[in-house]
All heavy atoms as TSV, in Angstrom:
chain	resi	resn	atom	element	x	y	z
A	1	MET	N	N	-17.338	-4.179	1.136
A	1	MET	CA	C	-17.232	-4.897	-0.114
A	1	MET	C	C	-16.121	-4.252	-0.945
A	1	MET	O	O	-16.110	-3.042	-1.134
A	1	MET	CB	C	-18.567	-4.844	-0.851
A	1	MET	CG	C	-18.513	-5.511	-2.209
A	1	MET	SD	S	-20.038	-5.383	-3.165
A	1	MET	CE	C	-21.088	-6.440	-2.242
A	2	GLU	N	N	-15.206	-5.067	-1.424
A	2	GLU	CA	C	-14.110	-4.539	-2.224
A	2	GLU	C	C	-14.509	-4.478	-3.694
A	2	GLU	O	O	-15.254	-5.325	-4.181
A	2	GLU	CB	C	-12.868	-5.413	-2.047
A	2	GLU	CG	C	-12.324	-5.348	-0.647
A	2	GLU	CD	C	-11.019	-6.091	-0.507
A	2	GLU	OE1	O	-10.281	-6.189	-1.497
A	2	GLU	OE2	O	-10.754	-6.563	0.590
A	3	LYS	N	N	-13.978	-3.495	-4.379
A	3	LYS	CA	C	-14.249	-3.340	-5.805
A	3	LYS	C	C	-13.391	-4.297	-6.603
A	3	LYS	O	O	-12.293	-4.645	-6.202
A	3	LYS	CB	C	-13.945	-1.911	-6.251
A	3	LYS	CG	C	-14.816	-0.873	-5.610
A	3	LYS	CD	C	-14.423	0.493	-6.086
A	3	LYS	CE	C	-15.249	1.561	-5.399
A	3	LYS	NZ	N	-14.873	2.894	-5.799
A	4	ASP	N	N	-13.887	-4.706	-7.753
A	4	ASP	CA	C	-13.111	-5.522	-8.677
A	4	ASP	C	C	-12.237	-4.558	-9.480
A	4	ASP	O	O	-12.741	-3.782	-10.288
A	4	ASP	CB	C	-14.047	-6.292	-9.608
A	4	ASP	CG	C	-13.293	-7.185	-10.570
A	4	ASP	OD1	O	-12.151	-7.581	-10.249
A	4	ASP	OD2	O	-13.840	-7.492	-11.639
A	5	VAL	N	N	-10.939	-4.565	-9.214
A	5	VAL	CA	C	-10.019	-3.623	-9.844
A	5	VAL	C	C	-9.351	-4.299	-11.035
A	5	VAL	O	O	-8.798	-5.383	-10.912
A	5	VAL	CB	C	-8.949	-3.136	-8.846
A	5	VAL	CG1	C	-7.986	-2.189	-9.518
A	5	VAL	CG2	C	-9.610	-2.483	-7.654
A	6	ARG	N	N	-9.395	-3.648	-12.164
A	6	ARG	CA	C	-8.735	-4.157	-13.367
A	6	ARG	C	C	-7.771	-3.096	-13.867
A	6	ARG	O	O	-8.110	-1.927	-13.978
A	6	ARG	CB	C	-9.763	-4.481	-14.438
A	6	ARG	CG	C	-10.680	-5.584	-13.986
A	6	ARG	CD	C	-11.471	-6.179	-15.106
A	6	ARG	NE	N	-12.265	-7.247	-14.552
A	6	ARG	CZ	C	-13.542	-7.402	-14.773
A	6	ARG	NH1	N	-14.175	-6.573	-15.551
A	6	ARG	NH2	N	-14.186	-8.396	-14.220
A	7	PHE	N	N	-6.562	-3.523	-14.137
A	7	PHE	CA	C	-5.542	-2.608	-14.611
A	7	PHE	C	C	-5.431	-2.689	-16.115
A	7	PHE	O	O	-5.428	-3.781	-16.696
A	7	PHE	CB	C	-4.202	-2.927	-13.952
A	7	PHE	CG	C	-4.227	-2.739	-12.472
A	7	PHE	CD1	C	-4.435	-3.811	-11.610
A	7	PHE	CD2	C	-4.070	-1.475	-11.922
A	7	PHE	CE1	C	-4.481	-3.632	-10.247
A	7	PHE	CE2	C	-4.115	-1.280	-10.556
A	7	PHE	CZ	C	-4.324	-2.359	-9.718
A	8	ILE	N	N	-5.328	-1.525	-16.741
A	8	ILE	CA	C	-5.205	-1.452	-18.190
A	8	ILE	C	C	-3.857	-0.813	-18.511
A	8	ILE	O	O	-3.580	0.304	-18.066
A	8	ILE	CB	C	-6.338	-0.606	-18.794
A	8	ILE	CG1	C	-7.692	-1.230	-18.440
A	8	ILE	CG2	C	-6.168	-0.462	-20.291
A	8	ILE	CD1	C	-8.882	-0.360	-18.767
A	9	PRO	N	N	-2.993	-1.528	-19.250
A	9	PRO	CA	C	-1.687	-0.941	-19.593
A	9	PRO	C	C	-1.862	0.332	-20.431
A	9	PRO	O	O	-2.762	0.429	-21.267
A	9	PRO	CB	C	-0.993	-2.022	-20.417
A	9	PRO	CG	C	-1.796	-3.270	-20.221
A	9	PRO	CD	C	-3.170	-2.852	-19.799
A	10	LEU	N	N	-0.997	1.295	-20.180
A	10	LEU	CA	C	-1.059	2.557	-20.926
A	10	LEU	C	C	0.047	2.586	-21.983
A	10	LEU	O	O	1.165	2.141	-21.727
A	10	LEU	CB	C	-0.846	3.742	-19.987
A	10	LEU	CG	C	-1.925	3.969	-18.942
A	10	LEU	CD1	C	-1.495	5.075	-17.995
A	10	LEU	CD2	C	-3.241	4.312	-19.590
A	11	ASP	N	N	-0.276	3.119	-23.131
A	11	ASP	CA	C	0.725	3.366	-24.162
A	11	ASP	C	C	1.242	4.787	-23.918
A	11	ASP	O	O	0.640	5.761	-24.339
A	11	ASP	CB	C	0.097	3.241	-25.547
A	11	ASP	CG	C	1.086	3.527	-26.670
A	11	ASP	OD1	O	2.275	3.820	-26.387
A	11	ASP	OD2	O	0.660	3.467	-27.841
A	12	LEU	N	N	2.373	4.887	-23.187
A	12	LEU	CA	C	2.876	6.201	-22.777
A	12	LEU	C	C	3.263	7.089	-23.964
A	12	LEU	O	O	3.227	8.312	-23.858
A	12	LEU	CB	C	4.062	6.032	-21.838
A	12	LEU	CG	C	3.737	5.356	-20.504
A	12	LEU	CD1	C	5.006	5.221	-19.668
A	12	LEU	CD2	C	2.681	6.123	-19.738
A	13	ASN	N	N	3.610	6.493	-25.082
A	13	ASN	CA	C	3.979	7.293	-26.263
A	13	ASN	C	C	2.779	7.978	-26.901
A	13	ASN	O	O	2.934	9.003	-27.555
A	13	ASN	CB	C	4.671	6.408	-27.300
A	13	ASN	CG	C	6.004	5.906	-26.810
A	13	ASN	OD1	O	6.721	6.612	-26.115
A	13	ASN	ND2	N	6.327	4.670	-27.130
A	14	ASN	N	N	1.582	7.422	-26.695
A	14	ASN	CA	C	0.391	8.000	-27.321
A	14	ASN	C	C	-0.603	8.573	-26.314
A	14	ASN	O	O	-1.605	9.165	-26.716
A	14	ASN	CB	C	-0.312	6.940	-28.186
A	14	ASN	CG	C	0.553	6.541	-29.347
A	14	ASN	OD1	O	1.092	7.385	-30.057
A	14	ASN	ND2	N	0.727	5.241	-29.533
A	15	TRP	N	N	-0.346	8.395	-25.039
A	15	TRP	CA	C	-1.232	8.926	-24.011
A	15	TRP	C	C	-0.982	10.424	-23.878
A	15	TRP	O	O	0.165	10.877	-23.784
A	15	TRP	CB	C	-0.952	8.209	-22.688
A	15	TRP	CG	C	-1.860	8.583	-21.565
A	15	TRP	CD1	C	-3.170	8.916	-21.618
A	15	TRP	CD2	C	-1.491	8.647	-20.180
A	15	TRP	NE1	N	-3.655	9.171	-20.363
A	15	TRP	CE2	C	-2.644	9.018	-19.458
A	15	TRP	CE3	C	-0.314	8.425	-19.489
A	15	TRP	CZ2	C	-2.647	9.168	-18.087
A	15	TRP	CZ3	C	-0.319	8.566	-18.120
A	15	TRP	CH2	C	-1.487	8.937	-17.432
A	16	LYS	N	N	-2.041	11.226	-23.852
A	16	LYS	CA	C	-1.863	12.685	-23.837
A	16	LYS	C	C	-1.156	13.180	-22.579
A	16	LYS	O	O	-0.599	14.261	-22.575
A	16	LYS	CB	C	-3.193	13.404	-24.039
A	16	LYS	CG	C	-4.181	13.235	-22.921
A	16	LYS	CD	C	-5.475	13.978	-23.217
A	16	LYS	CE	C	-6.462	13.837	-22.082
A	16	LYS	NZ	N	-7.693	14.562	-22.337
A	17	ARG	N	N	-1.158	12.387	-21.499
A	17	ARG	CA	C	-0.456	12.801	-20.278
A	17	ARG	C	C	0.835	12.007	-20.084
A	17	ARG	O	O	1.392	11.978	-18.993
A	17	ARG	CB	C	-1.382	12.618	-19.087
A	17	ARG	CG	C	-2.612	13.516	-19.201
A	17	ARG	CD	C	-3.436	13.485	-17.969
A	17	ARG	NE	N	-2.621	13.955	-16.849
A	17	ARG	CZ	C	-2.994	13.919	-15.586
A	17	ARG	NH1	N	-4.158	13.432	-15.275
A	17	ARG	NH2	N	-2.205	14.366	-14.635
A	18	GLY	N	N	1.288	11.341	-21.125
A	18	GLY	CA	C	2.480	10.509	-21.038
A	18	GLY	C	C	3.725	11.255	-20.584
A	18	GLY	O	O	4.507	10.747	-19.774
A	19	GLU	N	N	3.924	12.465	-21.078
A	19	GLU	CA	C	5.109	13.247	-20.681
A	19	GLU	C	C	5.051	13.626	-19.204
A	19	GLU	O	O	6.074	13.562	-18.513
A	19	GLU	CB	C	5.216	14.512	-21.536
A	19	GLU	CG	C	5.652	14.234	-22.952
A	19	GLU	CD	C	5.831	15.513	-23.745
A	19	GLU	OE1	O	6.172	16.553	-23.148
A	19	GLU	OE2	O	5.612	15.463	-24.969
A	20	GLN	N	N	3.887	14.012	-18.711
A	20	GLN	CA	C	3.754	14.345	-17.299
A	20	GLN	C	C	3.982	13.117	-16.429
A	20	GLN	O	O	4.647	13.189	-15.394
A	20	GLN	CB	C	2.363	14.938	-16.999
A	20	GLN	CG	C	2.138	16.306	-17.565
A	20	GLN	CD	C	1.666	16.283	-19.012
A	20	GLN	OE1	O	1.566	15.233	-19.650
A	20	GLN	NE2	N	1.382	17.460	-19.541
A	21	PHE	N	N	3.440	11.986	-16.848
A	21	PHE	CA	C	3.641	10.760	-16.090
A	21	PHE	C	C	5.123	10.415	-16.031
A	21	PHE	O	O	5.648	10.075	-14.977
A	21	PHE	CB	C	2.864	9.598	-16.720
A	21	PHE	CG	C	3.073	8.296	-16.003
A	21	PHE	CD1	C	2.341	7.995	-14.872
A	21	PHE	CD2	C	4.016	7.387	-16.459
A	21	PHE	CE1	C	2.535	6.800	-14.194
A	21	PHE	CE2	C	4.235	6.189	-15.792
A	21	PHE	CZ	C	3.489	5.905	-14.659
A	22	TYR	N	N	5.795	10.514	-17.159
A	22	TYR	CA	C	7.229	10.213	-17.194
A	22	TYR	C	C	7.988	11.147	-16.254
A	22	TYR	O	O	8.829	10.704	-15.477
A	22	TYR	CB	C	7.784	10.349	-18.603
A	22	TYR	CG	C	9.273	10.088	-18.649
A	22	TYR	CD1	C	9.748	8.787	-18.711
A	22	TYR	CD2	C	10.186	11.130	-18.604
A	22	TYR	CE1	C	11.114	8.537	-18.725
A	22	TYR	CE2	C	11.547	10.890	-18.608
A	22	TYR	CZ	C	12.013	9.597	-18.671
A	22	TYR	OH	O	13.351	9.349	-18.670
A	23	TYR	N	N	7.688	12.425	-16.303
A	23	TYR	CA	C	8.397	13.397	-15.471
A	23	TYR	C	C	8.255	13.061	-13.991
A	23	TYR	O	O	9.231	12.983	-13.253
A	23	TYR	CB	C	7.899	14.816	-15.726
A	23	TYR	CG	C	8.545	15.824	-14.799
A	23	TYR	CD1	C	9.832	16.277	-15.044
A	23	TYR	CD2	C	7.884	16.274	-13.667
A	23	TYR	CE1	C	10.442	17.165	-14.174
A	23	TYR	CE2	C	8.487	17.167	-12.792
A	23	TYR	CZ	C	9.762	17.614	-13.056
A	23	TYR	OH	O	10.368	18.490	-12.191
A	24	PHE	N	N	7.010	12.862	-13.538
A	24	PHE	CA	C	6.772	12.656	-12.120
A	24	PHE	C	C	7.133	11.246	-11.628
A	24	PHE	O	O	7.388	11.036	-10.456
A	24	PHE	CB	C	5.334	12.986	-11.745
A	24	PHE	CG	C	5.085	14.466	-11.742
A	24	PHE	CD1	C	4.377	15.071	-12.751
A	24	PHE	CD2	C	5.600	15.251	-10.720
A	24	PHE	CE1	C	4.165	16.446	-12.748
A	24	PHE	CE2	C	5.397	16.629	-10.707
A	24	PHE	CZ	C	4.680	17.225	-11.730
A	25	SER	N	N	7.184	10.272	-12.535
A	25	SER	CA	C	7.521	8.917	-12.097
A	25	SER	C	C	9.007	8.605	-12.265
A	25	SER	O	O	9.526	7.727	-11.575
A	25	SER	CB	C	6.701	7.884	-12.863
A	25	SER	OG	O	7.025	7.895	-14.232
A	26	ARG	N	N	9.712	9.287	-13.144
A	26	ARG	CA	C	11.113	8.976	-13.403
A	26	ARG	C	C	12.062	10.123	-13.025
A	26	ARG	O	O	13.074	9.913	-12.402
A	26	ARG	CB	C	11.329	8.632	-14.877
A	26	ARG	CG	C	10.534	7.454	-15.366
A	26	ARG	CD	C	11.081	6.153	-14.811
A	26	ARG	NE	N	10.426	5.026	-15.435
A	26	ARG	CZ	C	9.523	4.270	-14.841
A	26	ARG	NH1	N	9.187	4.520	-13.622
A	26	ARG	NH2	N	8.960	3.270	-15.473
A	27	THR	N	N	11.709	11.324	-13.414
A	27	THR	CA	C	12.593	12.462	-13.201
A	27	THR	C	C	12.495	13.016	-11.788
A	27	THR	O	O	13.494	13.394	-11.195
A	27	THR	CB	C	12.261	13.582	-14.212
A	27	THR	OG1	O	12.255	13.019	-15.518
A	27	THR	CG2	C	13.271	14.691	-14.158
A	28	ALA	N	N	11.293	13.068	-11.243
A	28	ALA	CA	C	11.093	13.636	-9.914
A	28	ALA	C	C	10.285	12.654	-9.060
A	28	ALA	O	O	9.158	12.937	-8.667
A	28	ALA	CB	C	10.358	14.962	-10.026
A	29	PRO	N	N	10.862	11.470	-8.768
A	29	PRO	CA	C	10.107	10.502	-7.969
A	29	PRO	C	C	9.824	11.043	-6.558
A	29	PRO	O	O	10.615	11.800	-6.004
A	29	PRO	CB	C	11.001	9.276	-7.925
A	29	PRO	CG	C	12.372	9.797	-8.180
A	29	PRO	CD	C	12.198	11.011	-9.059
A	30	THR	N	N	8.707	10.650	-6.036
A	30	THR	CA	C	8.265	11.114	-4.721
A	30	THR	C	C	8.279	9.950	-3.733
A	30	THR	O	O	7.940	8.829	-4.084
A	30	THR	CB	C	6.844	11.677	-4.818
A	30	THR	OG1	O	6.833	12.685	-5.823
A	30	THR	CG2	C	6.401	12.276	-3.514
A	31	GLY	N	N	8.652	10.218	-2.509
A	31	GLY	CA	C	8.598	9.207	-1.459
A	31	GLY	C	C	7.774	9.734	-0.310
A	31	GLY	O	O	7.668	10.935	-0.102
A	32	TYR	N	N	7.180	8.839	0.421
A	32	TYR	CA	C	6.360	9.227	1.553
A	32	TYR	C	C	6.831	8.484	2.795
A	32	TYR	O	O	7.287	7.352	2.720
A	32	TYR	CB	C	4.886	8.888	1.301
A	32	TYR	CG	C	4.314	9.616	0.113
A	32	TYR	CD1	C	4.257	9.013	-1.130
A	32	TYR	CD2	C	3.841	10.910	0.246
A	32	TYR	CE1	C	3.736	9.677	-2.222
A	32	TYR	CE2	C	3.320	11.591	-0.840
A	32	TYR	CZ	C	3.268	10.956	-2.064
A	32	TYR	OH	O	2.752	11.620	-3.147
A	33	SER	N	N	6.704	9.128	3.924
A	33	SER	CA	C	7.067	8.516	5.186
A	33	SER	C	C	6.058	8.950	6.235
A	33	SER	O	O	5.563	10.079	6.200
A	33	SER	CB	C	8.476	8.967	5.593
A	33	SER	OG	O	8.839	8.404	6.823
A	34	LEU	N	N	5.756	8.039	7.155
A	34	LEU	CA	C	4.766	8.343	8.185
A	34	LEU	C	C	5.162	7.617	9.460
A	34	LEU	O	O	5.532	6.452	9.429
A	34	LEU	CB	C	3.374	7.864	7.723
A	34	LEU	CG	C	2.235	8.006	8.702
A	34	LEU	CD1	C	1.892	9.481	8.905
A	34	LEU	CD2	C	1.029	7.260	8.192
A	35	THR	N	N	5.133	8.338	10.557
A	35	THR	CA	C	5.419	7.743	11.854
A	35	THR	C	C	4.259	8.045	12.790
A	35	THR	O	O	3.845	9.197	12.907
A	35	THR	CB	C	6.715	8.324	12.456
A	35	THR	OG1	O	7.788	8.104	11.541
A	35	THR	CG2	C	7.032	7.690	13.775
A	36	VAL	N	N	3.724	6.992	13.401
A	36	VAL	CA	C	2.625	7.162	14.352
A	36	VAL	C	C	2.832	6.227	15.533
A	36	VAL	O	O	3.519	5.210	15.433
A	36	VAL	CB	C	1.244	6.871	13.709
A	36	VAL	CG1	C	0.923	7.861	12.623
A	36	VAL	CG2	C	1.176	5.459	13.182
A	37	ASP	N	N	2.257	6.572	16.674
A	37	ASP	CA	C	2.259	5.697	17.847
A	37	ASP	C	C	0.940	4.928	17.858
A	37	ASP	O	O	-0.129	5.529	17.750
A	37	ASP	CB	C	2.377	6.509	19.129
A	37	ASP	CG	C	3.739	7.150	19.292
A	37	ASP	OD1	O	4.734	6.518	18.863
A	37	ASP	OD2	O	3.816	8.252	19.841
A	38	LEU	N	N	1.039	3.620	17.955
A	38	LEU	CA	C	-0.151	2.774	17.999
A	38	LEU	C	C	-0.068	1.847	19.196
A	38	LEU	O	O	0.990	1.307	19.497
A	38	LEU	CB	C	-0.254	1.906	16.742
A	38	LEU	CG	C	-0.468	2.597	15.403
A	38	LEU	CD1	C	-0.396	1.602	14.268
A	38	LEU	CD2	C	-1.808	3.305	15.390
A	39	ASP	N	N	-1.197	1.643	19.850
A	39	ASP	CA	C	-1.280	0.661	20.933
A	39	ASP	C	C	-1.747	-0.649	20.301
A	39	ASP	O	O	-2.902	-0.760	19.880
A	39	ASP	CB	C	-2.258	1.135	22.002
A	39	ASP	CG	C	-2.364	0.142	23.162
A	39	ASP	OD1	O	-1.669	-0.908	23.132
A	39	ASP	OD2	O	-3.126	0.419	24.093
A	40	ILE	N	N	-0.847	-1.629	20.218
A	40	ILE	CA	C	-1.171	-2.895	19.571
A	40	ILE	C	C	-1.362	-4.030	20.593
A	40	ILE	O	O	-1.301	-5.205	20.237
A	40	ILE	CB	C	-0.105	-3.284	18.532
A	40	ILE	CG1	C	1.261	-3.450	19.180
A	40	ILE	CG2	C	-0.067	-2.273	17.395
A	40	ILE	CD1	C	2.278	-4.130	18.286
A	41	THR	N	N	-1.609	-3.666	21.830
A	41	THR	CA	C	-1.776	-4.655	22.894
A	41	THR	C	C	-2.866	-5.662	22.553
A	41	THR	O	O	-2.661	-6.874	22.656
A	41	THR	CB	C	-2.085	-3.964	24.230
A	41	THR	OG1	O	-1.064	-3.004	24.505
A	41	THR	CG2	C	-2.170	-4.967	25.359
A	42	GLU	N	N	-4.023	-5.183	22.125
A	42	GLU	CA	C	-5.136	-6.074	21.803
A	42	GLU	C	C	-4.800	-6.968	20.623
A	42	GLU	O	O	-5.127	-8.160	20.620
A	42	GLU	CB	C	-6.405	-5.262	21.529
A	42	GLU	CG	C	-7.618	-6.125	21.333
A	42	GLU	CD	C	-8.896	-5.308	21.190
A	42	GLU	OE1	O	-8.933	-4.142	21.620
A	42	GLU	OE2	O	-9.855	-5.874	20.641
A	43	MET	N	N	-4.115	-6.400	19.640
A	43	MET	CA	C	-3.714	-7.186	18.481
A	43	MET	C	C	-2.753	-8.303	18.896
A	43	MET	O	O	-2.909	-9.461	18.493
A	43	MET	CB	C	-3.041	-6.302	17.436
A	43	MET	CG	C	-2.533	-7.029	16.221
A	43	MET	SD	S	-1.650	-5.885	15.134
A	43	MET	CE	C	-0.843	-7.022	14.032
A	44	LEU	N	N	-1.765	-7.978	19.722
A	44	LEU	CA	C	-0.805	-8.984	20.184
A	44	LEU	C	C	-1.479	-10.076	20.995
A	44	LEU	O	O	-1.190	-11.263	20.814
A	44	LEU	CB	C	0.313	-8.333	21.004
A	44	LEU	CG	C	1.312	-7.494	20.220
A	44	LEU	CD1	C	2.299	-6.818	21.172
A	44	LEU	CD2	C	2.057	-8.345	19.208
A	45	ASN	N	N	-2.394	-9.690	21.860
A	45	ASN	CA	C	-3.130	-10.677	22.660
A	45	ASN	C	C	-3.943	-11.618	21.766
A	45	ASN	O	O	-3.971	-12.831	21.983
A	45	ASN	CB	C	-4.039	-9.988	23.679
A	45	ASN	CG	C	-3.251	-9.290	24.767
A	45	ASN	OD1	O	-2.103	-9.624	25.034
A	45	ASN	ND2	N	-3.858	-8.312	25.397
A	46	THR	N	N	-4.602	-11.048	20.766
A	46	THR	CA	C	-5.413	-11.848	19.843
A	46	THR	C	C	-4.540	-12.788	19.032
A	46	THR	O	O	-4.864	-13.971	18.864
A	46	THR	CB	C	-6.225	-10.931	18.902
A	46	THR	OG1	O	-7.038	-10.067	19.694
A	46	THR	CG2	C	-7.080	-11.724	17.949
A	47	LEU	N	N	-3.412	-12.285	18.523
A	47	LEU	CA	C	-2.504	-13.124	17.746
A	47	LEU	C	C	-1.917	-14.240	18.591
A	47	LEU	O	O	-1.846	-15.395	18.150
A	47	LEU	CB	C	-1.381	-12.279	17.144
A	47	LEU	CG	C	-1.773	-11.293	16.048
A	47	LEU	CD1	C	-0.601	-10.385	15.689
A	47	LEU	CD2	C	-2.272	-12.041	14.815
A	48	ASN	N	N	-1.487	-13.906	19.810
A	48	ASN	CA	C	-0.920	-14.923	20.703
A	48	ASN	C	C	-1.943	-16.003	21.029
A	48	ASN	O	O	-1.623	-17.192	21.044
A	48	ASN	CB	C	-0.383	-14.288	21.976
A	48	ASN	CG	C	0.890	-13.499	21.725
A	48	ASN	OD1	O	1.628	-13.788	20.797
A	48	ASN	ND2	N	1.137	-12.501	22.558
A	49	ALA	N	N	-3.181	-15.605	21.279
A	49	ALA	CA	C	-4.242	-16.565	21.607
A	49	ALA	C	C	-4.525	-17.507	20.427
A	49	ALA	O	O	-4.867	-18.666	20.618
A	49	ALA	CB	C	-5.517	-15.833	22.015
A	50	ALA	N	N	-4.346	-16.979	19.200
A	50	ALA	CA	C	-4.600	-17.783	17.993
A	50	ALA	C	C	-3.347	-18.517	17.537
A	50	ALA	O	O	-3.394	-19.253	16.545
A	50	ALA	CB	C	-5.121	-16.880	16.875
A	51	GLY	N	N	-2.214	-18.284	18.218
A	51	GLY	CA	C	-0.956	-18.932	17.834
A	51	GLY	C	C	-0.387	-18.396	16.530
A	51	GLY	O	O	0.282	-19.111	15.801
A	52	MET	N	N	-0.667	-17.131	16.261
A	52	MET	CA	C	-0.207	-16.510	15.005
A	52	MET	C	C	0.976	-15.587	15.289
A	52	MET	O	O	1.123	-15.053	16.381
A	52	MET	CB	C	-1.358	-15.730	14.358
A	52	MET	CG	C	-2.540	-16.593	13.996
A	52	MET	SD	S	-3.944	-15.633	13.387
A	52	MET	CE	C	-3.338	-15.194	11.770
A	53	LYS	N	N	1.794	-15.404	14.249
A	53	LYS	CA	C	2.974	-14.555	14.364
A	53	LYS	C	C	2.618	-13.103	14.057
A	53	LYS	O	O	1.710	-12.808	13.268
A	53	LYS	CB	C	4.065	-15.036	13.426
A	53	LYS	CG	C	4.595	-16.413	13.824
A	53	LYS	CD	C	5.825	-16.747	13.025
A	53	LYS	CE	C	6.387	-18.076	13.440
A	53	LYS	NZ	N	7.106	-18.045	14.686
A	54	PHE	N	N	3.368	-12.188	14.678
A	54	PHE	CA	C	3.096	-10.759	14.529
A	54	PHE	C	C	3.378	-10.243	13.118
A	54	PHE	O	O	2.547	-9.570	12.519
A	54	PHE	CB	C	3.926	-9.941	15.542
A	54	PHE	CG	C	3.858	-8.470	15.300
A	54	PHE	CD1	C	2.736	-7.742	15.652
A	54	PHE	CD2	C	4.919	-7.796	14.694
A	54	PHE	CE1	C	2.647	-6.384	15.413
A	54	PHE	CE2	C	4.846	-6.430	14.455
A	54	PHE	CZ	C	3.712	-5.727	14.812
A	55	PHE	N	N	4.592	-10.510	12.580
A	55	PHE	CA	C	4.985	-9.855	11.327
A	55	PHE	C	C	4.051	-10.132	10.158
A	55	PHE	O	O	3.666	-9.185	9.447
A	55	PHE	CB	C	6.430	-10.194	10.947
A	55	PHE	CG	C	6.889	-9.415	9.749
A	55	PHE	CD1	C	7.153	-8.060	9.836
A	55	PHE	CD2	C	7.003	-10.031	8.521
A	55	PHE	CE1	C	7.554	-7.330	8.726
A	55	PHE	CE2	C	7.406	-9.316	7.409
A	55	PHE	CZ	C	7.678	-7.967	7.513
A	56	PRO	N	N	3.646	-11.388	9.897
A	56	PRO	CA	C	2.707	-11.592	8.774
A	56	PRO	C	C	1.382	-10.843	8.974
A	56	PRO	O	O	0.834	-10.299	8.009
A	56	PRO	CB	C	2.490	-13.110	8.760
A	56	PRO	CG	C	3.675	-13.679	9.455
A	56	PRO	CD	C	4.076	-12.652	10.471
A	57	ALA	N	N	0.893	-10.807	10.208
A	57	ALA	CA	C	-0.348	-10.082	10.480
A	57	ALA	C	C	-0.157	-8.584	10.266
A	57	ALA	O	O	-1.002	-7.909	9.657
A	57	ALA	CB	C	-0.828	-10.365	11.903
A	58	TYR	N	N	0.953	-8.060	10.761
A	58	TYR	CA	C	1.271	-6.634	10.585
A	58	TYR	C	C	1.370	-6.291	9.102
A	58	TYR	O	O	0.806	-5.296	8.634
A	58	TYR	CB	C	2.587	-6.324	11.306
A	58	TYR	CG	C	3.344	-5.159	10.747
A	58	TYR	CD1	C	2.982	-3.858	11.049
A	58	TYR	CD2	C	4.430	-5.372	9.895
A	58	TYR	CE1	C	3.675	-2.785	10.525
A	58	TYR	CE2	C	5.127	-4.301	9.369
A	58	TYR	CZ	C	4.752	-3.008	9.683
A	58	TYR	OH	O	5.432	-1.964	9.149
A	59	LEU	N	N	2.074	-7.120	8.351
A	59	LEU	CA	C	2.259	-6.866	6.922
A	59	LEU	C	C	0.915	-6.874	6.195
A	59	LEU	O	O	0.644	-6.003	5.353
A	59	LEU	CB	C	3.195	-7.923	6.332
A	59	LEU	CG	C	3.722	-7.698	4.937
A	59	LEU	CD1	C	4.494	-6.383	4.858
A	59	LEU	CD2	C	4.619	-8.851	4.531
A	60	TRP	N	N	0.063	-7.828	6.544
A	60	TRP	CA	C	-1.255	-7.898	5.919
A	60	TRP	C	C	-2.081	-6.652	6.248
A	60	TRP	O	O	-2.700	-6.055	5.360
A	60	TRP	CB	C	-1.996	-9.162	6.376
A	60	TRP	CG	C	-3.321	-9.309	5.713
A	60	TRP	CD1	C	-3.586	-9.853	4.496
A	60	TRP	CD2	C	-4.590	-8.881	6.240
A	60	TRP	NE1	N	-4.932	-9.787	4.233
A	60	TRP	CE2	C	-5.569	-9.207	5.291
A	60	TRP	CE3	C	-4.960	-8.271	7.423
A	60	TRP	CZ2	C	-6.913	-8.933	5.485
A	60	TRP	CZ3	C	-6.311	-8.000	7.621
A	60	TRP	CH2	C	-7.266	-8.327	6.653
A	61	LEU	N	N	-2.076	-6.236	7.513
A	61	LEU	CA	C	-2.859	-5.076	7.917
A	61	LEU	C	C	-2.371	-3.781	7.250
A	61	LEU	O	O	-3.174	-2.972	6.791
A	61	LEU	CB	C	-2.819	-4.910	9.439
A	61	LEU	CG	C	-3.636	-5.931	10.218
A	61	LEU	CD1	C	-3.273	-5.867	11.699
A	61	LEU	CD2	C	-5.121	-5.714	10.010
A	62	VAL	N	N	-1.065	-3.597	7.195
A	62	VAL	CA	C	-0.514	-2.391	6.574
A	62	VAL	C	C	-0.824	-2.372	5.078
A	62	VAL	O	O	-1.244	-1.353	4.522
A	62	VAL	CB	C	1.005	-2.280	6.815
A	62	VAL	CG1	C	1.635	-1.205	5.970
A	62	VAL	CG2	C	1.271	-2.026	8.291
A	63	THR	N	N	-0.645	-3.507	4.410
A	63	THR	CA	C	-0.939	-3.591	2.983
A	63	THR	C	C	-2.407	-3.308	2.715
A	63	THR	O	O	-2.760	-2.594	1.773
A	63	THR	CB	C	-0.542	-4.973	2.430
A	63	THR	OG1	O	0.849	-5.198	2.709
A	63	THR	CG2	C	-0.777	-5.076	0.945
A	64	LYS	N	N	-3.268	-3.878	3.539
A	64	LYS	CA	C	-4.716	-3.662	3.394
A	64	LYS	C	C	-5.047	-2.166	3.537
A	64	LYS	O	O	-5.805	-1.611	2.746
A	64	LYS	CB	C	-5.438	-4.475	4.454
A	64	LYS	CG	C	-6.917	-4.454	4.374
A	64	LYS	CD	C	-7.396	-5.539	3.466
A	64	LYS	CE	C	-8.897	-5.684	3.619
A	64	LYS	NZ	N	-9.469	-6.349	2.488
A	65	ALA	N	N	-4.467	-1.514	4.539
A	65	ALA	CA	C	-4.718	-0.095	4.752
A	65	ALA	C	C	-4.187	0.751	3.607
A	65	ALA	O	O	-4.865	1.690	3.154
A	65	ALA	CB	C	-4.076	0.353	6.077
A	66	LEU	N	N	-3.004	0.453	3.124
A	66	LEU	CA	C	-2.426	1.232	2.024
A	66	LEU	C	C	-3.221	1.066	0.734
A	66	LEU	O	O	-3.357	2.033	-0.035
A	66	LEU	CB	C	-0.973	0.816	1.779
A	66	LEU	CG	C	0.017	1.246	2.833
A	66	LEU	CD1	C	1.383	0.619	2.581
A	66	LEU	CD2	C	0.133	2.761	2.893
A	67	ASN	N	N	-3.768	-0.095	0.500
A	67	ASN	CA	C	-4.542	-0.323	-0.714
A	67	ASN	C	C	-5.899	0.375	-0.673
A	67	ASN	O	O	-6.518	0.566	-1.726
A	67	ASN	CB	C	-4.728	-1.809	-0.964
A	67	ASN	CG	C	-3.489	-2.434	-1.521
A	67	ASN	OD1	O	-2.736	-1.795	-2.249
A	67	ASN	ND2	N	-3.246	-3.690	-1.197
A	68	ARG	N	N	-6.349	0.753	0.506
A	68	ARG	CA	C	-7.612	1.492	0.596
A	68	ARG	C	C	-7.402	2.915	0.171
A	68	ARG	O	O	-8.201	3.635	-0.236
A	68	ARG	CB	C	-8.155	1.454	2.029
A	68	ARG	CG	C	-8.765	0.133	2.342
A	68	ARG	CD	C	-9.418	0.189	3.687
A	68	ARG	NE	N	-9.974	-1.115	3.971
A	68	ARG	CZ	C	-10.538	-1.424	5.109
A	68	ARG	NH1	N	-10.614	-0.534	6.060
A	68	ARG	NH2	N	-11.003	-2.610	5.295
C-alpha cells in the first residue's frame, strides 16, 4: 500500500535549516551513479508476450524503485 504523499512548500528565508539546504542543493550539489548487472530475460519474455515495449516498462520500473 502506498502512502498519500503531500508536499508542503518551504519558506527558505524563514526556515531554520534554510542556509544548510541552500548550501547542499546549490553550492555543493551531489550526484549519484549506480551500475549493476541484471538478468531481464523473464521481463523481456513477459513484455513480448503482452506486446509491450521495453523502454516504457523499464522507465516505469526504475521510477517506481527510486520513489521507494
